[in-house]
C-alpha positions in Angstrom: 29.8 82.8 7.5 29.0 80.2 10.1 27.2 78.1 7.5 30.2 78.2 5.2 32.5 77.1 8.1 30.1 74.2 8.8 30.0 73.2 5.2 33.9 73.2 5.0 34.0 71.2 8.2 31.4 68.7 6.9 33.4 68.4 3.6 36.6 67.7 5.5 34.9 65.0 7.7 34.9 61.6 6.0 31.4 60.4 5.1 30.0 57.1 6.4 29.8 55.8 2.9 33.4 56.6 2.2 34.5 54.8 5.4 32.4 51.8 4.5 33.8 51.7 0.9 37.4 52.0 2.2 36.9 49.2 4.7 35.3 46.9 2.1 38.1 47.5 -0.4 40.7 46.9 2.2 39.0 43.6 3.1 39.1 42.6 -0.6 35.3 42.1 -0.8 33.0 43.3 -3.6 29.9 45.3 -3.0 27.7 42.4 -4.1 29.5 39.9 -1.8 29.0 42.2 1.2 25.3 42.7 0.3 24.8 39.0 0.0 26.5 38.4 3.4 24.1 40.8 5.0 21.1 39.7 3.0 20.6 43.2 1.7 19.6 44.3 -1.8 22.5 45.6 -3.8 20.8 49.0 -4.3 20.8 49.4 -0.5 24.5 48.8 -0.3 25.1 51.2 -3.2 23.0 53.9 -1.5 25.0 53.3 1.8 28.4 53.7 0.1 27.3 56.8 -1.9 25.6 58.5 1.1 22.2 58.7 -0.6 20.3 58.9 2.7 17.0 59.9 1.0 16.9 56.4 -0.6 17.4 54.6 2.8 15.0 53.9 5.6 15.0 55.7 9.0 18.4 56.4 10.7 18.0 53.5 13.2 18.0 51.1 10.3 20.9 52.8 8.6 22.9 52.5 11.9 22.0 48.8 12.0 23.2 48.3 8.4 26.6 50.0 9.2 27.1 47.9 12.3 26.3 44.7 10.3 28.8 45.8 7.7 31.5 46.5 10.3 30.9 43.1 11.9 31.4 41.3 8.6 34.4 43.4 7.6 35.8 43.0 11.2 36.3 46.8 11.7 35.1 49.3 14.3 31.7 50.6 13.6 31.9 53.8 15.7 33.7 55.9 13.1 31.0 55.2 10.6 28.2 55.8 13.1 29.7 59.2 14.2 30.2 60.2 10.5 26.5 59.2 9.9 25.4 61.4 12.8 27.4 64.4 11.5 26.1 63.9 8.0 22.4 63.7 9.0 22.9 66.6 11.4 24.3 68.8 8.6 21.3 67.8 6.4 18.9 68.8 9.2 20.6 72.2 9.6 20.3 72.9 5.9 16.6 72.1 6.0 16.1 74.4 8.9 18.1 77.3 7.4 16.1 77.4 4.2 12.7 78.4 5.8 14.5 81.1 7.9 16.0 82.6 4.7 12.6 82.7 3.1 11.2 84.5 6.2 14.0 87.0 5.9 12.9 87.8 2.3 9.3 88.2 3.4 10.4 90.8 6.0 11.9 93.0 3.3 8.5 93.7 1.7 7.6 97.3 1.4 5.1 99.0 3.8 2.8 99.8 0.9 2.6 96.1 -0.1 2.0 95.2 3.6 -0.8 97.8 3.8 -2.3 96.5 0.6 -2.1 92.9 1.8 -3.5 94.0 5.2 -6.5 95.6 3.5 -7.1 92.5 1.3 -6.8 90.2 4.3 -9.3 92.3 6.2 -11.8 92.2 3.4 -11.2 88.4 3.0 -11.9 88.0 6.8 -15.2 90.0 6.4 -16.2 87.8 3.5 -15.4 84.6 5.4 -17.4 85.9 8.4 -20.4 86.6 6.2 -20.3 83.2 4.6 -20.0 81.5 8.1 -23.0 83.5 9.3 -25.1 82.4 6.3 -24.1 78.7 6.8 -24.9 78.9 10.5 -28.3 80.4 9.7 -29.1 77.7 7.2 -28.1 75.0 9.7 -30.3 76.5 12.4 -33.2 76.8 9.9 -32.8 73.2 8.7 -32.6 71.8 12.3 -35.9 73.6 13.2 -37.5 72.4 10.0 -36.4 68.8 10.6 -37.9 68.9 14.1 -41.4 69.7 12.8 -42.1 66.3 11.2 -40.9 64.7 14.4 -43.6 66.4 16.6 -46.5 64.4 15.0 -44.4 61.3 15.5 -44.5 62.2 19.3 -48.3 62.1 19.2 -48.1 58.8 17.3 -47.2 56.8 20.4 -50.3 58.2 22.1 -52.6 56.5 19.5 -51.3 52.9 20.3 -51.9 53.8 24.0 -55.6 54.4 23.1 -55.7 51.3 21.0 -54.5 48.9 23.7 -57.7 49.0 25.8 -59.9 48.6 22.7 -59.4 44.8 22.1 -61.9 43.3 24.6 -61.0 39.7 23.7 -60.5 38.7 27.3 -63.9 40.0 28.5 -65.7 38.2 25.6 -64.0 35.0 26.5 -65.1 35.3 30.1 -68.7 35.9 29.0 -68.7 32.8 26.8 -67.5 30.6 29.6 -70.8 30.6 31.7 -73.0 27.6 31.0 -76.1 29.7 30.6 -74.9 31.3 27.4 -73.2 28.2 26.1 -76.4 26.1 26.5 -78.6 28.8 24.9 -76.4 29.2 21.9 -74.2 26.1 21.1 -72.5 28.0 18.3 -70.7 30.3 20.8 -68.9 27.3 22.3 -67.0 26.7 19.1 -64.7 29.8 19.4 -63.7 28.8 23.0 -61.5 25.8 22.0 -59.2 27.7 19.6 -58.7 30.5 22.1 -57.2 28.2 24.9 -54.8 26.1 22.8 -53.4 29.1 20.9 -51.8 30.4 24.1 -49.4 27.5 24.9 -48.3 27.3 21.2 -45.3 29.7 21.5 -43.0 27.4 23.6 -39.4 28.1 24.4 -37.9 24.7 23.7 -37.2 25.5 20.0 -34.8 28.2 21.2 -32.4 25.6 22.7 -31.1 24.1 19.4 -29.5 27.3 18.1 -27.2 27.2 21.2 -25.7 23.9 20.0 -25.4 25.4 16.5 -23.8 28.5 17.9 -21.2 26.4 19.8 -20.5 24.4 16.6 -20.0 27.5 14.5 -16.7 28.6 16.1 -15.3 25.1 15.8 -16.1 25.2 12.1 -14.4 28.6 11.7 -11.0 27.2 12.9 -8.6 27.0 10.0 -7.7 23.5 8.9 -4.2 22.2 9.5 -1.7 22.7 6.6 -1.2 19.8 4.2 1.6 17.3 4.7 4.9 18.8 3.9 3.6 22.4 4.3 4.0 24.9 7.1 1.9 27.9 8.1 3.6 31.1 9.5 1.9 34.1 11.1 4.1 37.2 11.7 2.9 40.1 13.8 5.2 43.2 13.7 5.3 45.3 16.9 8.2 47.2 15.3 9.6 47.8 11.8 11.7 44.9 10.6 13.4 43.6 7.4 12.2 40.0 6.6 13.4 37.3 4.2 11.5 34.0 4.2 12.2 31.1 1.7 10.7 27.7 1.4 12.3 24.3 1.0 12.9 24.8 -2.8 14.5 28.2 -2.2 11.5 30.2 -3.4 10.9 33.5 -1.8 7.7 33.6 0.3 8.2 37.1 1.8 11.0 39.7 1.3 11.0 43.4 2.3 10.7 45.9 5.1 7.5 45.2 7.2 6.0 48.2 9.0 4.9 48.3 12.7 1.4 47.1 13.3 1.2 44.9 10.1 0.6 41.1 10.0 1.6 38.5 7.4 0.3 35.0 6.9 2.4 32.6 4.8 2.2 29.0 3.8 5.0 27.0 2.1 6.9 23.8 1.8 9.0 22.9 4.9 11.7 23.4 6.0 11.2 27.2 5.9 14.3 29.5 6.4 13.7 32.8 8.1 15.8 36.0 8.5 14.6 38.9 10.7 16.4 42.2 10.8 14.7 43.2 14.1 13.8 39.9 15.8 12.7 41.4 19.2 10.0 43.4 17.3 8.4 40.4 15.7 6.0 37.8 17.1 6.0 34.5 15.1 3.8 31.4 15.2 4.4 28.2 13.3 1.4 25.9 12.7 -0.4 27.7 15.5 2.5 27.4 18.0 4.4 30.6 19.2 8.1 30.5 18.4 10.8 31.5 20.9 13.5 33.3 18.9 15.7 34.4 21.8 18.2 31.7 21.3 18.7 32.6 17.6 18.8 36.4 18.1 22.3 38.0 17.7 23.8 41.1 19.3 22.6 43.3 16.5 19.0 42.1 17.0 19.1 40.0 13.7 18.0 36.3 13.8 18.4 33.5 11.2 16.8 30.1 11.8 14.8 27.3 10.2 11.4 25.8 11.1 9.7 22.6 10.1 12.8 20.4 9.8 11.8 16.9 8.9 
């Protein structure tokens, strides 16, 4: 009964779309003209007037659209905002009542069916428990089996420890140095020269040139400046925002709803015209220089400006 009363009250309350349509018709403006004034697609304006909220973005954006329409039509936006809150609240109540009704039907199940379901659920739990125990046993067995090949690897490092003392190159060199052995056998003096010069061969100076190459690499990685008559834009979105960007010829470079955390890089002929539906949530750079949009931001957080004027 309470749900029926709420439905009757909701039906009696004017919808936000109806209020918007009435204000537009009273102002003598067509739907397409109003959409063009707000830089919105005609389908968005149609969804607003017909209360098709499922085809619209999140409620904060819908409130922004309604405030923008009210500003263009020179009417108060609060009646449309309150009607929007009532409409979305009624929709949420319907969505919450549907699951509770389903739960009520589930409670009407017979005890025999509940007992049968309980028995099946218990057997299912037992089966799942057995499967989990088997999987756990296989994991333990595989972990132990994998450790066995690693143990010989542990003895592997011991062999190099035994090999290190074996090369007696240094003692042999010291034995060759005395003059008694060198005079007796002149052939032994020949290995001594290559032993001494081989030590100073690995010198550190060749390591210095890579530093200059490493410093030159970042400089080469910097993007080249745009060609003459072109401008480069980088937009980083800290919040969701509607964006429309056109070049000097009127061609669209970027149009649509950009999501929070995304980034767009655009290049086009200057001057470039920009419209932002949520300017405080966008960080903009033009040709590598950050842009201050506070002077172009309106009360409804929208901003319209041009960059790269000749």
